[in-house]
mmCIF file of the protein (N, C-alpha, C, O) and its ligand, coordinates in Angstrom:
data_MODEL
# 
_entry.id   MODEL 
# 
loop_
_entity.id 
_entity.type 
_entity.pdbx_number_of_molecules 
1 polymer     1 
2 non-polymer 1 
# 
_entity_poly.entity_id                      1 
_entity_poly.type                           'polypeptide(L)' 
_entity_poly.nstd_linkage                   no 
_entity_poly.nstd_monomer                   no 
_entity_poly.pdbx_seq_one_letter_code       MNVPDQVGKFLCKLGLHEFRVVEVKFGFGTSGKVEIVECERCKYTTSRLAK 
_entity_poly.pdbx_seq_one_letter_code_can   MNVPDQVGKFLCKLGLHEFRVVEVKFGFGTSGKVEIVECERCKYTTSRLAK 
_entity_poly.pdbx_strand_id                 A 
# 
loop_
_entity_poly_seq.entity_id 
_entity_poly_seq.num 
_entity_poly_seq.mon_id 
_entity_poly_seq.hetero 
1 1  MET n 
1 2  ASN n 
1 3  VAL n 
1 4  PRO n 
1 5  ASP n 
1 6  GLN n 
1 7  VAL n 
1 8  GLY n 
1 9  LYS n 
1 10 PHE n 
1 11 LEU n 
1 12 CYS n 
1 13 LYS n 
1 14 LEU n 
1 15 GLY n 
1 16 LEU n 
1 17 HIS n 
1 18 GLU n 
1 19 PHE n 
1 20 ARG n 
1 21 VAL n 
1 22 VAL n 
1 23 GLU n 
1 24 VAL n 
1 25 LYS n 
1 26 PHE n 
1 27 GLY n 
1 28 PHE n 
1 29 GLY n 
1 30 THR n 
1 31 SER n 
1 32 GLY n 
1 33 LYS n 
1 34 VAL n 
1 35 GLU n 
1 36 ILE n 
1 37 VAL n 
1 38 GLU n 
1 39 CYS n 
1 40 GLU n 
1 41 ARG n 
1 42 CYS n 
1 43 LYS n 
1 44 TYR n 
1 45 THR n 
1 46 THR n 
1 47 SER n 
1 48 ARG n 
1 49 LEU n 
1 50 ALA n 
1 51 LYS n 
# 
loop_
_struct_asym.id 
_struct_asym.entity_id 
A 1 
B 2 
# 
loop_
_chem_comp.id 
_chem_comp.type 
_chem_comp.mon_nstd_flag 
ALA 'L-peptide linking' y 
ARG 'L-peptide linking' y 
ASN 'L-peptide linking' y 
ASP 'L-peptide linking' y 
CYS 'L-peptide linking' y 
GLN 'L-peptide linking' y 
GLU 'L-peptide linking' y 
GLY 'peptide linking'   y 
HIS 'L-peptide linking' y 
ILE 'L-peptide linking' y 
LEU 'L-peptide linking' y 
LYS 'L-peptide linking' y 
MET 'L-peptide linking' y 
PHE 'L-peptide linking' y 
PRO 'L-peptide linking' y 
SER 'L-peptide linking' y 
THR 'L-peptide linking' y 
TYR 'L-peptide linking' y 
VAL 'L-peptide linking' y 
ZN  non-polymer         . 
# 
_pdbx_entity_nonpoly.entity_id   2 
_pdbx_entity_nonpoly.name        ? 
_pdbx_entity_nonpoly.comp_id     ZN 
# 
_pdbx_nonpoly_scheme.asym_id         B 
_pdbx_nonpoly_scheme.entity_id       2 
_pdbx_nonpoly_scheme.mon_id          ZN 
_pdbx_nonpoly_scheme.ndb_seq_num     1 
_pdbx_nonpoly_scheme.pdb_seq_num     101 
_pdbx_nonpoly_scheme.auth_seq_num    101 
_pdbx_nonpoly_scheme.pdb_mon_id      ZN 
_pdbx_nonpoly_scheme.auth_mon_id     ZN 
_pdbx_nonpoly_scheme.pdb_strand_id   A 
_pdbx_nonpoly_scheme.pdb_ins_code    . 
# 
loop_
_atom_site.group_PDB 
_atom_site.id 
_atom_site.type_symbol 
_atom_site.label_atom_id 
_atom_site.label_alt_id 
_atom_site.label_comp_id 
_atom_site.label_asym_id 
_atom_site.label_entity_id 
_atom_site.label_seq_id 
_atom_site.pdbx_PDB_ins_code 
_atom_site.Cartn_x 
_atom_site.Cartn_y 
_atom_site.Cartn_z 
_atom_site.occupancy 
_atom_site.B_iso_or_equiv 
_atom_site.pdbx_formal_charge 
_atom_site.auth_seq_id 
_atom_site.auth_comp_id 
_atom_site.auth_asym_id 
_atom_site.auth_atom_id 
_atom_site.pdbx_PDB_model_num 
ATOM   1   N  N  . MET A 1 1  ? 11.669  -19.035 -1.328 1.00 0.00 ? 1   MET A N  1 
ATOM   2   C  CA . MET A 1 1  ? 12.885  -18.458 -0.753 1.00 0.00 ? 1   MET A CA 1 
ATOM   3   C  C  . MET A 1 1  ? 13.015  -18.864 0.709  1.00 0.00 ? 1   MET A C  1 
ATOM   4   O  O  . MET A 1 1  ? 12.081  -18.682 1.489  1.00 0.00 ? 1   MET A O  1 
ATOM   5   N  N  . ASN A 1 2  ? 14.148  -19.406 1.078  1.00 0.00 ? 2   ASN A N  1 
ATOM   6   C  CA . ASN A 1 2  ? 14.356  -19.858 2.452  1.00 0.00 ? 2   ASN A CA 1 
ATOM   7   C  C  . ASN A 1 2  ? 15.593  -19.190 3.060  1.00 0.00 ? 2   ASN A C  1 
ATOM   8   O  O  . ASN A 1 2  ? 16.721  -19.653 2.893  1.00 0.00 ? 2   ASN A O  1 
ATOM   9   N  N  . VAL A 1 3  ? 15.345  -18.108 3.756  1.00 0.00 ? 3   VAL A N  1 
ATOM   10  C  CA . VAL A 1 3  ? 16.441  -17.368 4.376  1.00 0.00 ? 3   VAL A CA 1 
ATOM   11  C  C  . VAL A 1 3  ? 16.833  -18.045 5.689  1.00 0.00 ? 3   VAL A C  1 
ATOM   12  O  O  . VAL A 1 3  ? 15.967  -18.345 6.512  1.00 0.00 ? 3   VAL A O  1 
ATOM   13  N  N  . PRO A 1 4  ? 18.122  -18.288 5.892  1.00 0.00 ? 4   PRO A N  1 
ATOM   14  C  CA . PRO A 1 4  ? 18.570  -18.868 7.165  1.00 0.00 ? 4   PRO A CA 1 
ATOM   15  C  C  . PRO A 1 4  ? 18.080  -18.053 8.366  1.00 0.00 ? 4   PRO A C  1 
ATOM   16  O  O  . PRO A 1 4  ? 17.921  -16.834 8.287  1.00 0.00 ? 4   PRO A O  1 
ATOM   17  N  N  . ASP A 1 5  ? 17.848  -18.745 9.461  1.00 0.00 ? 5   ASP A N  1 
ATOM   18  C  CA . ASP A 1 5  ? 17.219  -18.146 10.631 1.00 0.00 ? 5   ASP A CA 1 
ATOM   19  C  C  . ASP A 1 5  ? 17.920  -16.887 11.139 1.00 0.00 ? 5   ASP A C  1 
ATOM   20  O  O  . ASP A 1 5  ? 17.275  -15.876 11.415 1.00 0.00 ? 5   ASP A O  1 
ATOM   21  N  N  . GLN A 1 6  ? 19.210  -16.959 11.256 1.00 0.00 ? 6   GLN A N  1 
ATOM   22  C  CA . GLN A 1 6  ? 19.940  -15.823 11.816 1.00 0.00 ? 6   GLN A CA 1 
ATOM   23  C  C  . GLN A 1 6  ? 19.891  -14.613 10.902 1.00 0.00 ? 6   GLN A C  1 
ATOM   24  O  O  . GLN A 1 6  ? 19.800  -13.474 11.361 1.00 0.00 ? 6   GLN A O  1 
ATOM   25  N  N  . VAL A 1 7  ? 19.953  -14.871 9.610  1.00 0.00 ? 7   VAL A N  1 
ATOM   26  C  CA . VAL A 1 7  ? 19.822  -13.781 8.638  1.00 0.00 ? 7   VAL A CA 1 
ATOM   27  C  C  . VAL A 1 7  ? 18.434  -13.161 8.751  1.00 0.00 ? 7   VAL A C  1 
ATOM   28  O  O  . VAL A 1 7  ? 18.276  -11.941 8.697  1.00 0.00 ? 7   VAL A O  1 
ATOM   29  N  N  . GLY A 1 8  ? 17.435  -14.022 8.908  1.00 0.00 ? 8   GLY A N  1 
ATOM   30  C  CA . GLY A 1 8  ? 16.064  -13.543 9.045  1.00 0.00 ? 8   GLY A CA 1 
ATOM   31  C  C  . GLY A 1 8  ? 15.886  -12.654 10.252 1.00 0.00 ? 8   GLY A C  1 
ATOM   32  O  O  . GLY A 1 8  ? 15.254  -11.601 10.165 1.00 0.00 ? 8   GLY A O  1 
ATOM   33  N  N  . LYS A 1 9  ? 16.442  -13.071 11.390 1.00 0.00 ? 9   LYS A N  1 
ATOM   34  C  CA . LYS A 1 9  ? 16.336  -12.269 12.609 1.00 0.00 ? 9   LYS A CA 1 
ATOM   35  C  C  . LYS A 1 9  ? 17.031  -10.927 12.443 1.00 0.00 ? 9   LYS A C  1 
ATOM   36  O  O  . LYS A 1 9  ? 16.559  -9.898  12.927 1.00 0.00 ? 9   LYS A O  1 
ATOM   37  N  N  . PHE A 1 10 ? 18.149  -10.958 11.757 1.00 0.00 ? 10  PHE A N  1 
ATOM   38  C  CA . PHE A 1 10 ? 18.883  -9.724  11.488 1.00 0.00 ? 10  PHE A CA 1 
ATOM   39  C  C  . PHE A 1 10 ? 18.040  -8.777  10.627 1.00 0.00 ? 10  PHE A C  1 
ATOM   40  O  O  . PHE A 1 10 ? 17.968  -7.578  10.897 1.00 0.00 ? 10  PHE A O  1 
ATOM   41  N  N  . LEU A 1 11 ? 17.418  -9.320  9.606  1.00 0.00 ? 11  LEU A N  1 
ATOM   42  C  CA . LEU A 1 11 ? 16.561  -8.517  8.739  1.00 0.00 ? 11  LEU A CA 1 
ATOM   43  C  C  . LEU A 1 11 ? 15.390  -7.930  9.524  1.00 0.00 ? 11  LEU A C  1 
ATOM   44  O  O  . LEU A 1 11 ? 14.997  -6.786  9.296  1.00 0.00 ? 11  LEU A O  1 
ATOM   45  N  N  . CYS A 1 12 ? 14.835  -8.712  10.450 1.00 0.00 ? 12  CYS A N  1 
ATOM   46  C  CA . CYS A 1 12 ? 13.740  -8.223  11.280 1.00 0.00 ? 12  CYS A CA 1 
ATOM   47  C  C  . CYS A 1 12 ? 14.194  -7.038  12.128 1.00 0.00 ? 12  CYS A C  1 
ATOM   48  O  O  . CYS A 1 12 ? 13.454  -6.069  12.299 1.00 0.00 ? 12  CYS A O  1 
ATOM   49  N  N  . LYS A 1 13 ? 15.408  -7.120  12.653 1.00 0.00 ? 13  LYS A N  1 
ATOM   50  C  CA . LYS A 1 13 ? 15.933  -6.009  13.451 1.00 0.00 ? 13  LYS A CA 1 
ATOM   51  C  C  . LYS A 1 13 ? 16.055  -4.740  12.626 1.00 0.00 ? 13  LYS A C  1 
ATOM   52  O  O  . LYS A 1 13 ? 15.916  -3.629  13.138 1.00 0.00 ? 13  LYS A O  1 
ATOM   53  N  N  . LEU A 1 14 ? 16.315  -4.924  11.357 1.00 0.00 ? 14  LEU A N  1 
ATOM   54  C  CA . LEU A 1 14 ? 16.410  -3.772  10.458 1.00 0.00 ? 14  LEU A CA 1 
ATOM   55  C  C  . LEU A 1 14 ? 15.035  -3.287  10.005 1.00 0.00 ? 14  LEU A C  1 
ATOM   56  O  O  . LEU A 1 14 ? 14.911  -2.258  9.340  1.00 0.00 ? 14  LEU A O  1 
ATOM   57  N  N  . GLY A 1 15 ? 14.011  -4.043  10.375 1.00 0.00 ? 15  GLY A N  1 
ATOM   58  C  CA . GLY A 1 15 ? 12.654  -3.657  9.982  1.00 0.00 ? 15  GLY A CA 1 
ATOM   59  C  C  . GLY A 1 15 ? 12.219  -4.265  8.673  1.00 0.00 ? 15  GLY A C  1 
ATOM   60  O  O  . GLY A 1 15 ? 11.178  -3.900  8.128  1.00 0.00 ? 15  GLY A O  1 
ATOM   61  N  N  . LEU A 1 16 ? 13.018  -5.204  8.157  1.00 0.00 ? 16  LEU A N  1 
ATOM   62  C  CA . LEU A 1 16 ? 12.670  -5.878  6.899  1.00 0.00 ? 16  LEU A CA 1 
ATOM   63  C  C  . LEU A 1 16 ? 11.994  -7.208  7.210  1.00 0.00 ? 16  LEU A C  1 
ATOM   64  O  O  . LEU A 1 16 ? 12.604  -8.273  7.111  1.00 0.00 ? 16  LEU A O  1 
ATOM   65  N  N  . HIS A 1 17 ? 10.742  -7.124  7.581  1.00 0.00 ? 17  HIS A N  1 
ATOM   66  C  CA . HIS A 1 17 ? 10.015  -8.315  7.995  1.00 0.00 ? 17  HIS A CA 1 
ATOM   67  C  C  . HIS A 1 17 ? 9.486   -9.104  6.808  1.00 0.00 ? 17  HIS A C  1 
ATOM   68  O  O  . HIS A 1 17 ? 9.352   -8.593  5.697  1.00 0.00 ? 17  HIS A O  1 
ATOM   69  N  N  . GLU A 1 18 ? 9.193   -10.363 7.086  1.00 0.00 ? 18  GLU A N  1 
ATOM   70  C  CA . GLU A 1 18 ? 8.629   -11.249 6.065  1.00 0.00 ? 18  GLU A CA 1 
ATOM   71  C  C  . GLU A 1 18 ? 7.126   -11.334 6.316  1.00 0.00 ? 18  GLU A C  1 
ATOM   72  O  O  . GLU A 1 18 ? 6.636   -12.277 6.937  1.00 0.00 ? 18  GLU A O  1 
ATOM   73  N  N  . PHE A 1 19 ? 6.408   -10.330 5.821  1.00 0.00 ? 19  PHE A N  1 
ATOM   74  C  CA . PHE A 1 19 ? 4.996   -10.226 6.155  1.00 0.00 ? 19  PHE A CA 1 
ATOM   75  C  C  . PHE A 1 19 ? 4.125   -11.185 5.367  1.00 0.00 ? 19  PHE A C  1 
ATOM   76  O  O  . PHE A 1 19 ? 4.373   -11.472 4.196  1.00 0.00 ? 19  PHE A O  1 
ATOM   77  N  N  . ARG A 1 20 ? 3.090   -11.674 6.050  1.00 0.00 ? 20  ARG A N  1 
ATOM   78  C  CA . ARG A 1 20 ? 1.989   -12.331 5.343  1.00 0.00 ? 20  ARG A CA 1 
ATOM   79  C  C  . ARG A 1 20 ? 0.705   -11.650 5.819  1.00 0.00 ? 20  ARG A C  1 
ATOM   80  O  O  . ARG A 1 20 ? 0.628   -11.165 6.948  1.00 0.00 ? 20  ARG A O  1 
ATOM   81  N  N  . VAL A 1 21 ? -0.280  -11.621 4.957  1.00 0.00 ? 21  VAL A N  1 
ATOM   82  C  CA . VAL A 1 21 ? -1.545  -10.951 5.275  1.00 0.00 ? 21  VAL A CA 1 
ATOM   83  C  C  . VAL A 1 21 ? -2.399  -11.872 6.135  1.00 0.00 ? 21  VAL A C  1 
ATOM   84  O  O  . VAL A 1 21 ? -2.664  -13.011 5.749  1.00 0.00 ? 21  VAL A O  1 
ATOM   85  N  N  . VAL A 1 22 ? -2.833  -11.387 7.300  1.00 0.00 ? 22  VAL A N  1 
ATOM   86  C  CA . VAL A 1 22 ? -3.695  -12.191 8.154  1.00 0.00 ? 22  VAL A CA 1 
ATOM   87  C  C  . VAL A 1 22 ? -5.139  -11.708 8.131  1.00 0.00 ? 22  VAL A C  1 
ATOM   88  O  O  . VAL A 1 22 ? -6.059  -12.458 8.459  1.00 0.00 ? 22  VAL A O  1 
ATOM   89  N  N  . GLU A 1 23 ? -5.331  -10.441 7.739  1.00 0.00 ? 23  GLU A N  1 
ATOM   90  C  CA . GLU A 1 23 ? -6.688  -9.898  7.722  1.00 0.00 ? 23  GLU A CA 1 
ATOM   91  C  C  . GLU A 1 23 ? -6.742  -8.693  6.807  1.00 0.00 ? 23  GLU A C  1 
ATOM   92  O  O  . GLU A 1 23 ? -5.770  -7.946  6.692  1.00 0.00 ? 23  GLU A O  1 
ATOM   93  N  N  . VAL A 1 24 ? -7.887  -8.501  6.152  1.00 0.00 ? 24  VAL A N  1 
ATOM   94  C  CA . VAL A 1 24 ? -8.077  -7.319  5.313  1.00 0.00 ? 24  VAL A CA 1 
ATOM   95  C  C  . VAL A 1 24 ? -9.316  -6.576  5.802  1.00 0.00 ? 24  VAL A C  1 
ATOM   96  O  O  . VAL A 1 24 ? -10.389 -7.161  5.949  1.00 0.00 ? 24  VAL A O  1 
ATOM   97  N  N  . LYS A 1 25 ? -9.151  -5.291  6.049  1.00 0.00 ? 25  LYS A N  1 
ATOM   98  C  CA . LYS A 1 25 ? -10.270 -4.486  6.521  1.00 0.00 ? 25  LYS A CA 1 
ATOM   99  C  C  . LYS A 1 25 ? -10.645 -3.448  5.470  1.00 0.00 ? 25  LYS A C  1 
ATOM   100 O  O  . LYS A 1 25 ? -9.787  -2.886  4.790  1.00 0.00 ? 25  LYS A O  1 
ATOM   101 N  N  . PHE A 1 26 ? -11.948 -3.211  5.356  1.00 0.00 ? 26  PHE A N  1 
ATOM   102 C  CA . PHE A 1 26 ? -12.435 -2.252  4.369  1.00 0.00 ? 26  PHE A CA 1 
ATOM   103 C  C  . PHE A 1 26 ? -12.964 -0.998  5.061  1.00 0.00 ? 26  PHE A C  1 
ATOM   104 O  O  . PHE A 1 26 ? -13.304 -1.017  6.244  1.00 0.00 ? 26  PHE A O  1 
ATOM   105 N  N  . GLY A 1 27 ? -13.023 0.066   4.310  1.00 0.00 ? 27  GLY A N  1 
ATOM   106 C  CA . GLY A 1 27 ? -13.661 1.279   4.777  1.00 0.00 ? 27  GLY A CA 1 
ATOM   107 C  C  . GLY A 1 27 ? -12.918 1.980   5.893  1.00 0.00 ? 27  GLY A C  1 
ATOM   108 O  O  . GLY A 1 27 ? -13.538 2.608   6.751  1.00 0.00 ? 27  GLY A O  1 
ATOM   109 N  N  . PHE A 1 28 ? -11.620 1.884   5.895  1.00 0.00 ? 28  PHE A N  1 
ATOM   110 C  CA . PHE A 1 28 ? -10.820 2.548   6.914  1.00 0.00 ? 28  PHE A CA 1 
ATOM   111 C  C  . PHE A 1 28 ? -10.298 3.863   6.355  1.00 0.00 ? 28  PHE A C  1 
ATOM   112 O  O  . PHE A 1 28 ? -9.460  3.871   5.454  1.00 0.00 ? 28  PHE A O  1 
ATOM   113 N  N  . GLY A 1 29 ? -10.795 4.978   6.891  1.00 0.00 ? 29  GLY A N  1 
ATOM   114 C  CA . GLY A 1 29 ? -10.363 6.276   6.395  1.00 0.00 ? 29  GLY A CA 1 
ATOM   115 C  C  . GLY A 1 29 ? -10.809 6.500   4.976  1.00 0.00 ? 29  GLY A C  1 
ATOM   116 O  O  . GLY A 1 29 ? -11.875 6.031   4.577  1.00 0.00 ? 29  GLY A O  1 
ATOM   117 N  N  . THR A 1 30 ? -10.011 7.209   4.208  1.00 0.00 ? 30  THR A N  1 
ATOM   118 C  CA . THR A 1 30 ? -10.399 7.555   2.841  1.00 0.00 ? 30  THR A CA 1 
ATOM   119 C  C  . THR A 1 30 ? -9.737  6.660   1.805  1.00 0.00 ? 30  THR A C  1 
ATOM   120 O  O  . THR A 1 30 ? -10.126 6.669   0.638  1.00 0.00 ? 30  THR A O  1 
ATOM   121 N  N  . SER A 1 31 ? -8.747  5.893   2.219  1.00 0.00 ? 31  SER A N  1 
ATOM   122 C  CA . SER A 1 31 ? -7.945  5.180   1.230  1.00 0.00 ? 31  SER A CA 1 
ATOM   123 C  C  . SER A 1 31 ? -8.452  3.773   0.960  1.00 0.00 ? 31  SER A C  1 
ATOM   124 O  O  . SER A 1 31 ? -7.859  3.053   0.156  1.00 0.00 ? 31  SER A O  1 
ATOM   125 N  N  . GLY A 1 32 ? -9.525  3.367   1.608  1.00 0.00 ? 32  GLY A N  1 
ATOM   126 C  CA . GLY A 1 32 ? -10.145 2.108   1.239  1.00 0.00 ? 32  GLY A CA 1 
ATOM   127 C  C  . GLY A 1 32 ? -9.759  0.921   2.079  1.00 0.00 ? 32  GLY A C  1 
ATOM   128 O  O  . GLY A 1 32 ? -10.379 0.650   3.107  1.00 0.00 ? 32  GLY A O  1 
ATOM   129 N  N  . LYS A 1 33 ? -8.731  0.207   1.644  1.00 0.00 ? 33  LYS A N  1 
ATOM   130 C  CA . LYS A 1 33 ? -8.465  -1.115  2.194  1.00 0.00 ? 33  LYS A CA 1 
ATOM   131 C  C  . LYS A 1 33 ? -7.188  -1.128  3.030  1.00 0.00 ? 33  LYS A C  1 
ATOM   132 O  O  . LYS A 1 33 ? -6.164  -0.571  2.636  1.00 0.00 ? 33  LYS A O  1 
ATOM   133 N  N  . VAL A 1 34 ? -7.271  -1.771  4.183  1.00 0.00 ? 34  VAL A N  1 
ATOM   134 C  CA . VAL A 1 34 ? -6.107  -1.901  5.054  1.00 0.00 ? 34  VAL A CA 1 
ATOM   135 C  C  . VAL A 1 34 ? -5.827  -3.375  5.312  1.00 0.00 ? 34  VAL A C  1 
ATOM   136 O  O  . VAL A 1 34 ? -6.730  -4.145  5.640  1.00 0.00 ? 34  VAL A O  1 
ATOM   137 N  N  . GLU A 1 35 ? -4.582  -3.750  5.162  1.00 0.00 ? 35  GLU A N  1 
ATOM   138 C  CA . GLU A 1 35 ? -4.190  -5.133  5.445  1.00 0.00 ? 35  GLU A CA 1 
ATOM   139 C  C  . GLU A 1 35 ? -3.530  -5.222  6.816  1.00 0.00 ? 35  GLU A C  1 
ATOM   140 O  O  . GLU A 1 35 ? -2.665  -4.416  7.157  1.00 0.00 ? 35  GLU A O  1 
ATOM   141 N  N  . ILE A 1 36 ? -3.950  -6.209  7.590  1.00 0.00 ? 36  ILE A N  1 
ATOM   142 C  CA . ILE A 1 36 ? -3.249  -6.529  8.826  1.00 0.00 ? 36  ILE A CA 1 
ATOM   143 C  C  . ILE A 1 36 ? -2.234  -7.605  8.472  1.00 0.00 ? 36  ILE A C  1 
ATOM   144 O  O  . ILE A 1 36 ? -2.599  -8.671  7.976  1.00 0.00 ? 36  ILE A O  1 
ATOM   145 N  N  . VAL A 1 37 ? -0.975  -7.330  8.724  1.00 0.00 ? 37  VAL A N  1 
ATOM   146 C  CA . VAL A 1 37 ? 0.069   -8.265  8.317  1.00 0.00 ? 37  VAL A CA 1 
ATOM   147 C  C  . VAL A 1 37 ? 0.892   -8.709  9.526  1.00 0.00 ? 37  VAL A C  1 
ATOM   148 O  O  . VAL A 1 37 ? 1.056   -7.965  10.493 1.00 0.00 ? 37  VAL A O  1 
ATOM   149 N  N  . GLU A 1 38 ? 1.399   -9.927  9.449  1.00 0.00 ? 38  GLU A N  1 
ATOM   150 C  CA . GLU A 1 38 ? 2.198   -10.495 10.533 1.00 0.00 ? 38  GLU A CA 1 
ATOM   151 C  C  . GLU A 1 38 ? 3.489   -11.054 9.951  1.00 0.00 ? 38  GLU A C  1 
ATOM   152 O  O  . GLU A 1 38 ? 3.480   -11.699 8.903  1.00 0.00 ? 38  GLU A O  1 
ATOM   153 N  N  . CYS A 1 39 ? 4.599   -10.802 10.640 1.00 0.00 ? 39  CYS A N  1 
ATOM   154 C  CA . CYS A 1 39 ? 5.872   -11.339 10.184 1.00 0.00 ? 39  CYS A CA 1 
ATOM   155 C  C  . CYS A 1 39 ? 5.951   -12.827 10.505 1.00 0.00 ? 39  CYS A C  1 
ATOM   156 O  O  . CYS A 1 39 ? 5.678   -13.248 11.629 1.00 0.00 ? 39  CYS A O  1 
ATOM   157 N  N  . GLU A 1 40 ? 6.327   -13.613 9.508  1.00 0.00 ? 40  GLU A N  1 
ATOM   158 C  CA . GLU A 1 40 ? 6.402   -15.064 9.702  1.00 0.00 ? 40  GLU A CA 1 
ATOM   159 C  C  . GLU A 1 40 ? 7.572   -15.465 10.587 1.00 0.00 ? 40  GLU A C  1 
ATOM   160 O  O  . GLU A 1 40 ? 7.580   -16.558 11.153 1.00 0.00 ? 40  GLU A O  1 
ATOM   161 N  N  . ARG A 1 41 ? 8.544   -14.599 10.707 1.00 0.00 ? 41  ARG A N  1 
ATOM   162 C  CA . ARG A 1 41 ? 9.720   -14.931 11.529 1.00 0.00 ? 41  ARG A CA 1 
ATOM   163 C  C  . ARG A 1 41 ? 9.552   -14.538 12.991 1.00 0.00 ? 41  ARG A C  1 
ATOM   164 O  O  . ARG A 1 41 ? 9.721   -15.367 13.886 1.00 0.00 ? 41  ARG A O  1 
ATOM   165 N  N  . CYS A 1 42 ? 9.214   -13.254 13.236 1.00 0.00 ? 42  CYS A N  1 
ATOM   166 C  CA . CYS A 1 42 ? 9.212   -12.755 14.618 1.00 0.00 ? 42  CYS A CA 1 
ATOM   167 C  C  . CYS A 1 42 ? 7.813   -12.462 15.150 1.00 0.00 ? 42  CYS A C  1 
ATOM   168 O  O  . CYS A 1 42 ? 7.664   -12.035 16.295 1.00 0.00 ? 42  CYS A O  1 
ATOM   169 N  N  . LYS A 1 43 ? 6.795   -12.686 14.334 1.00 0.00 ? 43  LYS A N  1 
ATOM   170 C  CA . LYS A 1 43 ? 5.401   -12.494 14.719 1.00 0.00 ? 43  LYS A CA 1 
ATOM   171 C  C  . LYS A 1 43 ? 5.035   -11.039 14.974 1.00 0.00 ? 43  LYS A C  1 
ATOM   172 O  O  . LYS A 1 43 ? 4.018   -10.750 15.604 1.00 0.00 ? 43  LYS A O  1 
ATOM   173 N  N  . TYR A 1 44 ? 5.855   -10.134 14.489 1.00 0.00 ? 44  TYR A N  1 
ATOM   174 C  CA . TYR A 1 44 ? 5.520   -8.721  14.577 1.00 0.00 ? 44  TYR A CA 1 
ATOM   175 C  C  . TYR A 1 44 ? 4.298   -8.446  13.712 1.00 0.00 ? 44  TYR A C  1 
ATOM   176 O  O  . TYR A 1 44 ? 4.224   -8.877  12.561 1.00 0.00 ? 44  TYR A O  1 
ATOM   177 N  N  . THR A 1 45 ? 3.339   -7.719  14.285 1.00 0.00 ? 45  THR A N  1 
ATOM   178 C  CA . THR A 1 45 ? 2.096   -7.443  13.577 1.00 0.00 ? 45  THR A CA 1 
ATOM   179 C  C  . THR A 1 45 ? 1.921   -5.944  13.377 1.00 0.00 ? 45  THR A C  1 
ATOM   180 O  O  . THR A 1 45 ? 2.175   -5.148  14.280 1.00 0.00 ? 45  THR A O  1 
ATOM   181 N  N  . THR A 1 46 ? 1.490   -5.581  12.196 1.00 0.00 ? 46  THR A N  1 
ATOM   182 C  CA . THR A 1 46 ? 1.209   -4.179  11.914 1.00 0.00 ? 46  THR A CA 1 
ATOM   183 C  C  . THR A 1 46 ? 0.149   -4.097  10.830 1.00 0.00 ? 46  THR A C  1 
ATOM   184 O  O  . THR A 1 46 ? -0.308  -5.120  10.319 1.00 0.00 ? 46  THR A O  1 
ATOM   185 N  N  . SER A 1 47 ? -0.237  -2.884  10.484 1.00 0.00 ? 47  SER A N  1 
ATOM   186 C  CA . SER A 1 47 ? -1.204  -2.717  9.405  1.00 0.00 ? 47  SER A CA 1 
ATOM   187 C  C  . SER A 1 47 ? -0.588  -1.854  8.315  1.00 0.00 ? 47  SER A C  1 
ATOM   188 O  O  . SER A 1 47 ? 0.298   -1.038  8.569  1.00 0.00 ? 47  SER A O  1 
ATOM   189 N  N  . ARG A 1 48 ? -1.066  -2.049  7.124  1.00 0.00 ? 48  ARG A N  1 
ATOM   190 C  CA . ARG A 1 48 ? -0.582  -1.264  6.005  1.00 0.00 ? 48  ARG A CA 1 
ATOM   191 C  C  . ARG A 1 48 ? -1.722  -1.073  5.002  1.00 0.00 ? 48  ARG A C  1 
ATOM   192 O  O  . ARG A 1 48 ? -2.695  -1.826  4.983  1.00 0.00 ? 48  ARG A O  1 
ATOM   193 N  N  . LEU A 1 49 ? -1.569  -0.062  4.186  1.00 0.00 ? 49  LEU A N  1 
ATOM   194 C  CA . LEU A 1 49 ? -2.569  0.165   3.149  1.00 0.00 ? 49  LEU A CA 1 
ATOM   195 C  C  . LEU A 1 49 ? -2.379  -0.842  2.038  1.00 0.00 ? 49  LEU A C  1 
ATOM   196 O  O  . LEU A 1 49 ? -1.260  -1.061  1.574  1.00 0.00 ? 49  LEU A O  1 
ATOM   197 N  N  . ALA A 1 50 ? -3.457  -1.449  1.614  1.00 0.00 ? 50  ALA A N  1 
ATOM   198 C  CA . ALA A 1 50 ? -3.391  -2.381  0.494  1.00 0.00 ? 50  ALA A CA 1 
ATOM   199 C  C  . ALA A 1 50 ? -3.274  -1.604  -0.800 1.00 0.00 ? 50  ALA A C  1 
ATOM   200 O  O  . ALA A 1 50 ? -3.882  -0.544  -0.947 1.00 0.00 ? 50  ALA A O  1 
ATOM   201 N  N  . LYS A 1 51 ? -2.503  -2.118  -1.735 1.00 0.00 ? 51  LYS A N  1 
ATOM   202 C  CA . LYS A 1 51 ? -2.313  -1.418  -2.999 1.00 0.00 ? 51  LYS A CA 1 
ATOM   203 C  C  . LYS A 1 51 ? -3.270  -1.938  -4.062 1.00 0.00 ? 51  LYS A C  1 
ATOM   204 O  O  . LYS A 1 51 ? -3.251  -1.461  -5.197 1.00 0.00 ? 51  LYS A O  1 
HETATM 205 ZN ZN . ZN  B 2 .  ? 10.023  -9.952  11.548 1.00 0.00 2 101 ZN  A ZN 1 
# 
């Protein structure tokens, strides 16, 4: 899927990032696995629980 740049930036502003996993951490809290993810468009980085 190749979203045009301007559409992508707009989606990022809405919080709909195009995340890729850059790191996986184990043993965080009680829920097990946490993924560190980075947006391929705007480089926004956050963490989320892995499913
Ligand atoms: Zn983004």
